[in-house]
C-alpha positions in Angstrom: 0.0 0.1 -0.2 2.9 2.4 0.7 4.6 1.7 -2.3 1.2 2.2 -4.2 0.9 5.7 -2.3 4.4 6.7 -3.2 4.1 5.6 -6.9 1.2 7.8 -7.0 2.6 10.9 -5.3 5.8 10.6 -7.7 3.4 10.5 -10.7 1.3 13.3 -9.3 4.5 15.5 -8.6 6.0 14.7 -12.1 2.6 15.8 -13.9 2.6 19.0 -11.7 6.2 19.8 -12.8 5.2 19.0 -16.4 2.2 21.5 -16.2 4.4 24.0 -14.7 7.0 23.9 -17.2 4.2 24.1 -20.1 2.8 27.3 -18.1 6.2 28.8 -18.1 7.0 28.2 -21.5 3.6 29.5 -22.7 4.4 32.5 -20.7 7.6 33.0 -22.2 6.0 33.0 -25.6 3.2 35.5 -25.0 3.0 38.3 -27.6 5.5 36.2 -29.9 4.8 35.0 -33.4 6.6 33.1 -35.9 7.7 34.8 -39.4 8.7 32.6 -42.3 10.0 34.5 -45.1 10.0 33.3 -48.6 10.5 29.5 -48.2 9.5 29.0 -51.9 10.0 26.6 -54.7 12.3 28.4 -56.6 14.8 28.3 -53.7 14.8 24.4 -53.6 16.8 21.9 -55.8 15.0 22.3 -59.3 14.0 25.8 -58.9 15.3 28.9 -60.6 17.3 30.2 -57.7 18.4 27.0 -55.8 20.2 27.9 -52.4 22.9 26.0 -50.4 21.1 24.0 -47.7 17.4 24.9 -48.6 16.0 21.5 -48.0 17.6 21.1 -44.6 16.4 24.8 -43.8 13.0 24.0 -44.9 12.9 21.1 -42.7 14.1 22.9 -39.7 11.6 25.8 -40.4 8.8 23.0 -40.4 9.8 21.9 -37.0 9.5 25.6 -35.7 6.2 25.6 -37.6 5.0 22.5 -35.8 6.0 23.8 -32.3 4.1 27.2 -33.1 0.8 25.0 -34.3 1.1 22.8 -31.3 1.3 25.5 -28.9 -1.6 27.7 -30.7 0.8 30.5 -31.2 0.5 33.0 -34.4 2.3 32.2 -37.7 3.0 34.6 -40.5 4.1 33.5 -43.9 5.8 36.0 -46.1 5.8 35.1 -49.9 7.6 37.2 -52.5 6.3 38.0 -55.7 8.6 39.4 -58.3 7.3 42.6 -60.0 10.5 44.4 -61.0 11.8 44.4 -64.5 14.0 41.4 -65.7 13.4 39.3 -62.6 14.0 35.6 -62.9 12.5 33.9 -60.2 9.3 34.0 -58.0 7.5 35.2 -61.1 3.7 35.8 -60.7 1.5 32.7 -61.6 4.5 30.3 -61.4 4.9 27.3 -59.2 8.1 28.5 -58.3 6.8 31.3 -56.5 4.5 29.2 -54.3 5.4 28.7 -50.6 7.0 25.3 -50.3 5.3 22.2 -49.0 7.2 21.8 -45.8 5.7 25.0 -44.4 2.5 25.3 -46.4 0.1 27.6 -44.5 -2.8 26.0 -42.8 -6.3 27.6 -42.7 -6.4 31.0 -40.4 -2.6 31.5 -40.8 -1.7 34.8 -41.9 -0.2 35.0 -45.5 1.6 38.5 -46.6 2.9 39.1 -50.2 5.6 41.3 -50.7 7.6 42.5 -53.5 10.8 43.8 -51.4 13.2 42.3 -49.6 12.3 44.1 -46.3 8.7 42.3 -45.5 7.6 45.4 -43.7 7.8 47.6 -46.7 4.4 48.3 -48.6 2.8 45.5 -46.8 0.4 45.2 -43.9 2.9 43.3 -41.7 3.2 46.0 -39.0 -0.3 47.0 -38.8 -1.4 43.2 -38.7 1.5 42.8 -35.7 0.2 45.7 -33.9 -3.6 44.5 -34.1 -2.4 41.2 -32.7 -0.3 42.9 -29.7 2.9 41.1 -31.0 6.0 42.2 -29.4 8.4 39.4 -30.2 9.2 37.8 -33.6 10.7 34.2 -34.4 12.2 34.5 -37.7 13.1 31.8 -40.4 13.5 31.9 -43.8 15.5 32.6 -47.1 17.7 34.4 -48.0 19.8 35.1 -45.0 21.9 37.8 -46.1 18.7 39.5 -48.1 15.2 39.3 -46.9 15.8 37.8 -43.7 18.4 40.4 -42.6 16.7 43.4 -44.0 13.3 42.2 -42.6 15.0 41.7 -39.1 16.7 44.9 -39.1 13.4 46.7 -39.9 11.9 44.9 -37.1 14.2 45.9 -34.6 14.0 49.7 -35.7 10.1 49.5 -35.4 10.7 48.3 -31.7 10.2 44.3 -31.9 12.4 41.9 -30.5 13.8 39.1 -32.5 15.1 35.8 -32.4 16.4 34.1 -35.8 16.5 30.5 -36.0 19.9 30.0 -37.7 20.0 26.8 -39.0 16.2 27.4 -40.5 17.7 29.9 -42.9 19.8 29.5 -46.2 21.6 31.4 -48.9 23.6 30.8 -51.8 27.3 31.7 -53.2 27.8 35.3 -54.1 30.7 37.1 -56.1 32.9 39.9 -55.0 35.5 41.5 -56.8 35.9 38.9 -59.2 36.0 36.2 -56.6 33.6 33.5 -55.2 32.3 34.0 -51.8 30.9 30.8 -50.7 27.2 30.5 -48.9 28.7 29.0 -45.6 31.0 31.9 -45.1 27.9 34.2 -45.8 25.5 32.5 -43.6 28.2 32.6 -40.8 28.9 36.1 -41.3 25.5 37.7 -41.8 24.3 35.6 -38.8 27.0 37.0 -36.8 26.8 40.6 -37.7 22.9 40.6 -37.1 23.7 39.4 -33.5 26.4 41.7 -32.8 26.7 44.2 -29.9 24.9 41.4 -27.4 22.2 40.5 -29.9 21.2 43.9 -30.4 19.1 43.1 -33.7 18.5 39.4 -33.1 19.3 36.7 -30.9 20.5 33.4 -33.0 19.4 30.0 -31.9 19.3 26.7 -33.5 16.0 24.6 -34.1 16.5 21.9 -31.5 17.3 24.5 -28.8 14.4 26.6 -29.7 11.7 23.8 -29.5 13.4 22.5 -26.2 12.8 25.7 -24.8 16.5 26.9 -24.3 
């Protein structure tokens, strides 16, 4: 009988601890939304602007998205449509411009169309965040050094606190002064730069640490 009572008490304490941890995590995520930027088909193998590591970054973004859905937290999808002359990808009406199946929006999730790297420019993103009383953004997406960076810096300037899921972002090789700068170096440099000065613009975390609440 004593062993049964002891086992029951242990189980109850474990359940209470789990409930407390979940409550603390929920409070920690109050006024927080997930912003998924430009995870679209053209960035994946077979697309018109394939990025290094797009598939793994997309899978990591999917994990973060599942976390937000499981915890009933707001999700915003950003979709870029190219309207500038000479554009070669994300063209209107093409499958390449569609959001990738890994992070396909669910009913009720906000989808915002943009035409510039900065997701706030000429969109209703700011108005929507304010209407939902969002203060903190968790950011994933592509490309790290273009749309992710410009959106994050604009977000900071507008008063939001930012976390970037570093391994849920991706970019590609660039060229400077006639030399190739590889994607891995660009990825590290831009994430390091945007988290400089004690995470001024954003704190960088990886997918597993984020979903575990670290």
